[in-house]
N, C-alpha and C positions, 0 to 999 in steps of 0.2 A: 569654580572649581582651584583649589591652590594647582598652581605646577611643581611640580617635584621633579628636582635633581637627577640626570640621567648618570648609571653606573654600569660597570661590565666586573664580573668577579673570574679571573685567573686563577686558577689549581682550587676550585671551586670548594673538593671534596664533597663533605657530607652535607655542606651548605650554612655552616654558622657563621661565615661573615656574612654571607649576603642576607641570611638572616636578621642579624644586627642592623645591616646597611636600610635595610626594608623599615625596622623599626624608626627608625632615625629619619624615615621620610624619602628613602631613594626609591628611584624606579630600577629596578637591576633588572635593566633589559635581555643581558647576555652571560652566559656562564658555561666553564670549560675543565674538562678533568682526561686525563686518560683512564681511572679508577670506573672501572664498570658499576663495581658498586655502591660506589660512589656517585656517583650520575644516578643512577637508581634512586638513593634515595635523598638528592635533592631533588628529581623528577616531584617525584611523593607527596614532599612537603613543599612543594617553594612553585615551581613550574615547569615547563614544557622546554621553558628558553636556554637549557642548560643544554651541551656538547660534549658524546664522548669523543677524543682525540687529545692524540702525545702534542700539545702545544709546540715541540721542538722542530715537528713536520708540517705548521700552518704557516698559510702568510696571509696578517692581520685584513691584507686588503681581498682577498678572495675569499678567504675560510673564515673571515670573523663575522662580525653584527654587520648589518646595513645599517651603519652609522658614517654620516661625513667626519671627515678631517675637521678637528675641529667644534663639533656640534655637541662632545661627549663632555658631559661634567667629570666624571670621576673615572678611573683604572686602578680597581682594589685587588688585591692576588696574595698568597701567601704562598711562594716558591720554597719545594721541599729543599731542603740544604740538610739533610745527615749528616753531612763528614761536617757541622758547624756545630750538632747536638754531642755531647757525651757519651752518652749510650750510641748514637748512632756512629761516633767515630769507635770507640770499645768492637763495634760488631761488624765494621768494615775492615778493622784493623786485626780482627779475628780469621776472616775468610784467606785461602791461600790466593795469592797474587794480586789480590786489593787492596786498596791505601785509601788513606781520606785524596791522593793525591790525583790515583785517577780514573777518581769518582765525577763523572759527569755533571751526577744530578746537585751539583754545588756552585755548577754555571748558570742557572736556570732562570737564576733573577735577569741574564740578560733577554731572554727570551718575555720577560715581564715588560723590560724598557723596547723590547722590538713595539710592542702593542701599544705602548705608552709616546713614543717616539711617530706613529705612524698615525693615529685617532689626535692627538695634540690635546687630549685633557683637558681642563681647565684644574684641575688638581689629579694626583695619587697617592697612594696609603699602599705601603707592601710592609707586610705583617713578618715576622720569622723568629729565630730562638735565639736568646742572649749571647750563645756559645760564638754565634761568627763574629760578635766586638770583640774576640779575643784572638783571631785565629786572622795569619797573614796567608799572601798569596804573591807569586812570582806572576807578573806584570808580562802576559803574554799577547801582543800586537795581533797575532793573525789568529789567535781562537778569540779577541773579542771581534775582531772584524768579521767572524763567519755572523753574528747575530745583527750587531752594531753600522750604523755608518762610518765609513772609515775615519771620517772629521772627527769622530767622538770615542775610539777608542783610548780609554786612560789617558787623557792630555796630560800631559808636563812629568809622565812615566816612564823613565828607559824602559825598554826592555830587559827583564833576568832582573831586574828590582824585588827584592821582597818587600812589599808594602801590607800595611793592616786591609783586612778586608773591608772594613767599614768606610775607608778612605776611598779605597777604589770604588765604590758604589758610588756612592755621593759623586764624588767626580764626573760619573758616568751622567749618572742624572742630571749635575750641572750644565755637561757638554749636551744634553740634550734642549734646555732653554731653560731650564726650571729652577727656581732655588727649593735646594732643601735641605731637609735633615734630620738625624732620626733621634730618638727617647725610648728608655723602658719603662714599662707601668708593669704592675702587679693587680691580676686580676681581682684581688680580693676586694682593691682600694673601690669597685665598680659594678658591687653586689654579686660578686660572683663566690660561690662558699669556697673556694679554693684558690693556695696559692699557686701562682701562674705568671711566671716572669716571661713580657713578653717586648723585643722590640720591633717598634713602628716606624718605618722612613716614611714621611712624608714632604710630598713639595706642590710647589704652587708656578706656573704660569708665569702670571703676570701678578707682579708685589712681591713684599720680600719677610712679610709676616705670615706665620705657622702658628699652627694650637699647640700650647701647654696643658699637654692632655691631664697635668695633675691638677689645674682648674675645674675637671669636670667629674673630681672624685665623691662618690657617694657614700663611703666608708671608711673605716679604721680601727685600726687595734683597739678593743674594749680594755679600760680604765682600770674595773675590776672584775672579780668573781662574777657580781651578780653579773654584767655585760655579758660574759660567758654564757648564761643559760637559754638554754630555748623559749624564746615566747611564746608562752601558748595560753590560748583561751581561759577565761576563769570564770565566764557566766555560768551556774549553774544549770546542768545538762547538758553541756557544750559538748559531751562526746554522746547521745543519744538522740539528738535534738539538732541535726543538723538545719532546720530551715530558722535557729536564732543565733548562728554565727556569727559571732563578731567577735573581734582581737581586742587584745589592749596596748598597745601600739601604735598609733599611725600605719601610712603603706608599707607593704613589703616591698617594695622596691622605690625611694622618690624619684622624684623624673630628674634627669642631666640638668642642672643649673651651672652654670661658668660663675664661679668664683661664691658660688656656697659653701660656707665654713659651718653648716650643723649638720655635722657627720653620724650616722647609725655603728655600732660596734659590728664587727665583721661577722659574716651571715657564718653559720658553720657544718661541720657533719651532719649535728643532732637537727639543725633548724630545716637543711635537707633531704635526708633520707629517712627520718625514725617513724616516720607513721606510714611506712611501704610493711605490709604485710611478711612476717618471716619465712624462709626459704632454706632447706638444707640440700646436702651434698647425695644422702641417703634418700631420700624422699621420703615419706610414709609423711608423717606428722612432725614438722612441719614439710608440708613438699615440696619437691625439688622444682617446682614454677605456680606463682600466683597469678590468676587473670581476675584478678577481680580485688577492689579494697576492702579492708574490713574496718577501718576506720576513718571518719572525715580526716580533713587537712589538719593537720595540731598547732603548725604554727602561720604565719601570714606568708612568709616564702610559699609553705606546700601549698595553699589555698592557690597561689597565682603558678604554682608549677600543673597544678592540676587542672589549671585552664578551662573550669566546668560551665558550659552554656547555661545562660540562665533559667534556661527552659527543662534545665539536667538536674539531677538529685546526683550527689555522689554517688550513691549507689549503685546507678544506673552506669557507670562509667564502667569503661574495660580495662583494664590494666595489663600492657604492653612490655615485651623487652626484661622481665623481671623472673628469670631463669638462673638458678644457680648451677654455675660448674661443677665438676668433679672433682676431688680431691681426696689424696690415701688417706692415709690412718697415720701417717706420721706429720706431712703436712697440719694435720688437721691438731695433731697434739702440743705441735709446734706455737700454732696460731692460739691456742690457749696459755701458755706460758706468759705470751705477751702485754702487759701494761699498754693503756692507752698513749698511744702516739710513741711508744717504744718500738726501735727499729733495730735489728740485728742484719749485718754483710754475713751472707753468707759464710764469703772467708773465713767471718770470726769466730764462727759455729766449730762447736768439737766436733769430732772426729763421727764420733756416733749418731751424730743427727746432722752431718754433712749429705743432703740427696746431692746439689748437683754441681761441676761443676764452677770453679772460679775465678778461671782465668780467658771468659770471653767475657762477659756481663759482670759490672761490676752489683750484683741480686743483692737483695736484700727481704727479711721481712720486716712488713712494720704494717703494725695495728693503727685503724686513723682515729684520733684522738675527738669524742664527738662535741668537746667543748672549743674547736677551732675550725677553721678553713682545711679540706682536707688538702693533704701534699698532692702536688703536683701531676695528673690524670696523662701517662703518657701512654703511646700508641703500643710499648711492652706489652701491656695490659690484654692483649692478644695470646701471651706468651703463654700466662700464668700471672694470677693476683697475688703472689706473694707480700709485693709492696701497697695492696692496698686492700686489707683485710673489714673485714665487718667489725666496727667499735664494742660489739653486743653480741655476735653472732658467731659461730665458728667457721669462718669460710669466708670467700673473697667477695667484691661490690658485683653486682649484678649490672647487665649493660643498662638497665634503668637507674642505677644509683650512682654510674659512673656519668651517665649522661645529664643527671640533674644535678650533678655536683659542676657539669661543664655550663650550665644553667641554660639546658633543651628541656623543654616543656616537654609534660608528659602527655602530650599531642603528637609530640614530632614522632615520626615513627623510624623506625632500626630496621637492619634485613636481619628474618630470622638466624640466620649463622650467627652464632653469638661469635667468631672470632672476627668477620666482618665489620658485625656492628662495635665491636670493642675498639676495631683497628681505626675504625671511624670515628668512632666519639673520642679518642686520646689523640687526634692529629687534626680535633677542630680547632679553630676560633670561637673562644665562647660567646656566643650570639649578644650575652649583656655587655660584655669587654665591646665586642665591633657595633655597638647600638652609641656605645657610649664614645668610640672614637667617630663616630660616623655623626654623630653631632656637633662633635666637635669641628670636624671640617665641614659640614653645612655653615653652623654658624661663624665661623671665621675664614674659612678660605672663598667659599661660593656665597655667603651671606644671603640665603636664601631666607 
């Protein structure tokens, strides 16, 4: 039996990172998150090795997994850093007596490093939003020492000096004995039908070679309009006889091969969601919720998403989390006005069409373009769906559609509560992107 590298997942959320690491061959043995809905989602889809707890109140030696220091291959995680994100910053600054400076969630990465310091893994990977790359912070030795050993607190930086956040993070990682660096990648380059830039900090305990994630890209910008068209089945009877399912172009998702130069055009919104049955805010016809499929998968990616067991037919599958949220008539009227890929900042809309304040969120209406990857799915989708309007139906995306754009397969369960489900989907690491990162780490840093 093949030996699988071991991993733990901190701030695991709904399990997108763990799911991708598992596909890359990792044995994820332990995970932790403070969100009860996230923990239940993780447990339902991945396993019972997840713990619900506030990591700030845990001791890795007594509350962590039963793994000896030095025996763990990988510590992975995505510490929430809302003050590093544009929307997070706007929200915090809008709340009375709150600011990004006193939001202690932006130092949760130090709890990530506490676990790295204790378990001494061969490697680590930490995911976050690119906004942190533009941030600076005051070096506060006393704050750092609350979570890291005294001799590792921001080495070489005097107290009170304004320093770029990435520089602080890298120095603290290197002080723990790791060679570390960061890089920004777009999920669309790895077979996720969504433009989603994320920064990954990676570190290795022994050696100085780190993976160049660009070498594992599988997709690219299309060269022409034909490449933007959804790939569909072409054989006669494709939509009536599911037993004859074949596709006109290769695999839906090519394997991650280091240095592969033959890349497919980006997966699009149409590739991801256009086979799902229509739903409507008012119910009736179309209904407000669809619980079964009405078409077989139309594109190769849709076939992959359906995850149909060999002994089942697509017509026997249950469709979950495909429920339309309610919209008022004003929103629906504005949705109809927008063309594909067109967005309006709410502050730019005339007063007659101005339904919301424009001084809290830089919110906007945006209809998704079916011929391109989706715009970045954010946790803000739990509040409203104005930035995520369906390309052909006057409504916002359902949880299932948002999950597909994040590369979660249809078999992945999310809570019935739409608000919770939207938040979990928006905060997740796309499993397909996590798969690529895991493969790169395994091949370059762990050599399994």
